Structures are given as structure tokens and as C-alpha cells.
C-alpha positions as CSV (number, residue, x, y, z in Angstrom):
1,M,15.6,11.3,-1.3
2,T,14.9,8.8,-3.6
3,C,11.4,7.3,-3.5
4,P,11.1,3.6,-2.5
5,D,9.0,1.0,-4.1
6,C,5.7,0.9,-2.9
7,L,3.4,-2.3,-2.1
8,V,-0.3,-1.9,-1.7
9,K,-2.0,-4.7,0.0
10,L,-6.1,-4.6,-0.1
11,G,-7.5,-8.0,1.0
12,T,-5.3,-10.5,-0.5
13,L,-4.7,-8.8,-3.7
14,Q,-1.1,-7.0,-3.2
15,R,0.3,-4.6,-6.1
16,R,3.7,-2.8,-6.7
17,M,3.8,0.8,-7.5
18,A,6.4,1.1,-10.1
19,E,6.6,5.3,-9.9
20,D,6.3,8.2,-7.2
21,S,3.7,10.4,-8.0
22,W,2.0,9.1,-5.2
23,S,4.6,10.3,-2.5
24,A,4.1,14.0,-2.8
25,S,1.3,13.7,-0.2
26,S,-1.2,11.6,1.8
27,A,-4.0,12.9,-0.2
28,I,-2.2,12.3,-3.4
29,L,-1.6,8.6,-2.0
30,Q,-5.3,8.3,-1.1
31,Q,-6.3,9.3,-4.6
32,R,-3.9,7.1,-6.3
33,I,-5.2,3.8,-4.3
34,R,-9.0,5.0,-5.3
35,Q,-7.8,5.0,-8.7
36,I,-6.1,1.7,-8.6
37,F,-8.7,0.1,-7.0
38,P,-11.8,1.6,-8.6
39,G,-14.2,-0.4,-6.4
40,I,-13.5,2.1,-3.5
41,T,-16.1,4.6,-3.6
42,D,-15.4,8.0,-2.8
43,S,-17.9,7.5,0.1
44,M,-15.6,4.9,1.6
45,Q,-13.2,5.8,4.3
46,I,-9.8,4.5,3.7
47,D,-7.6,3.5,6.7
48,V,-3.8,3.3,5.2
49,K,-1.0,1.7,7.4
50,W,2.6,1.2,6.5
51,I,4.7,-1.6,7.9
52,D,7.9,-0.4,9.5
53,E,10.9,-2.0,9.8
54,D,10.0,-4.0,13.0
55,G,6.6,-5.4,11.3
56,D,4.6,-3.0,13.3
57,A,1.9,-1.5,11.5
58,C,1.7,2.3,11.6
59,C,-0.7,5.2,10.8
60,L,-0.6,6.8,7.6
61,S,-3.1,9.8,7.9
62,T,-0.8,12.8,7.4
63,D,1.7,14.2,5.3
64,A,4.1,13.6,8.4
65,D,3.6,10.3,8.6
66,L,4.4,9.7,4.9
67,K,7.5,11.5,5.3
68,E,8.6,9.3,8.2
69,A,7.3,6.5,6.4
70,L,9.5,7.0,3.3
71,T,12.6,8.1,5.4
72,V,12.5,4.8,7.1
73,C,12.4,2.8,4.2
74,T,14.8,4.6,2.5
75,R,17.3,4.3,5.3
76,V,16.7,0.5,5.5
77,Q,16.4,0.1,1.9
78,C,13.0,-1.5,2.0
79,A,9.8,-1.2,0.1
80,L,7.4,0.7,1.5
81,S,4.8,-1.8,2.4
82,L,0.9,-0.3,2.7
83,V,-2.1,-2.1,4.0
84,I,-5.6,-0.7,3.1
85,H,-8.5,-1.3,5.5
86,L,-11.9,-0.1,4.8
87,P,-13.6,0.2,8.0
88,G,-17.3,-1.4,8.3
89,V,-16.7,-3.6,5.1
90,S,-16.3,-7.3,5.7
91,A,-13.6,-9.3,4.7
92,D,-15.5,-10.8,1.7
93,Q,-16.5,-7.6,0.5
94,T,-13.1,-6.2,0.4
95,Q,-11.9,-8.8,-1.4
96,K,-14.6,-8.1,-4.0
97,I,-13.8,-4.3,-4.0
98,A,-9.9,-5.3,-4.4
99,T,-10.7,-7.2,-7.6
100,Q,-13.2,-4.9,-9.0
101,G,-12.2,-3.4,-12.1
102,T,-8.4,-3.5,-11.6
103,S,-6.8,-2.4,-14.8
104,N,-3.6,-3.8,-16.1
105,D,-1.8,-0.5,-15.9
106,D,2.0,-0.7,-16.4
107,S,2.8,1.2,-13.3
108,W,1.2,-1.5,-11.0
109,V,2.1,-5.3,-11.0
110,V,0.7,-8.2,-8.9
111,V,3.4,-9.4,-6.9
112,G,3.9,-12.6,-5.0
113,P,6.1,-13.4,-1.8
114,E,8.7,-14.8,-4.4
115,D,8.9,-11.1,-5.7
116,C,10.3,-10.1,-2.3
117,S,13.5,-11.6,-1.7
118,E,15.6,-10.4,1.7
119,S,18.4,-9.5,-0.5
120,G,16.8,-6.9,-3.0
121,G,16.7,-3.3,-2.2
122,S,12.8,-3.7,-2.9
123,R,12.1,-6.1,-0.3
124,P,9.2,-5.0,2.1
125,A,10.0,-4.9,5.7
126,S,7.0,-6.9,6.3
127,L,3.1,-7.5,5.1
128,A,0.8,-7.7,7.1
129,V,-2.7,-9.0,6.7
130,E,-5.8,-6.9,7.9
131,G,-9.4,-8.2,7.7
132,G,-12.5,-6.3,7.2
133,G,-15.1,-4.8,9.6
């Protein structure tokens, strides 16, 4: 199965993952999220949701959830759109965490709505905004 693009949103910062090293397991995906957003400490819980083709936010906490998300996104030819929520963390603090220590790593680029055209195979099914605590 070809791995779709992956868009990750924390606070108002959205990034695109350009390679598929994250797709092996949900644990590796969470590790990669912590690497890209170093403000998320090891003691913080991360809730990951993916946005399905109907725009519904679906929990992504197991390898089976990740496999289902990848299968759906590959079938409908859209990017895997993830929304990260940090339980117990305010929206303001989440935004600070999102921008803290972000790198210019070439495997991630900041994207805006204009980068997600309806005609391209990398468009997300939907992007949801989920506030903090």
C-alpha cells in the first residue's frame, strides 16, 4: 500500500510529513510527533485523531486505527489529516508548545489551505481545529 501524505495540526500550526517512516505503527507516529513538536514532553498525553472522508474526527490510538486511516486515505486519494490534542493543556499553551523548538527539517513544511487543492491527490479530506483543555 502506498503511504499518503500526512498533514499534522497542533494548535494553529499545520505541517506536512513528507516521508512514511511514521506509518509503521501508532507508537512510531507518536514518537515522530514528539520529535517534530519538541515542546510536547514525554509526560504529556497526546490524543491523535484522523479526519475521515466524511469530515469526522476518528480516534487514532492503535495500530489497527492507523491501518484503517491509511487504507481510507489511500482509497479516496487524500492526505491523512491528523489533529493533535493535549488533554489538560489550554489552547494558548498548546499554541506555545506547537511553535516551541520547531525545526526547519526538510521532511516537514508549513502549509496553508491554498496548498490543499480539491483536484490534487494530496488534499486532506478535511481539517478540524480542536482547542486545548
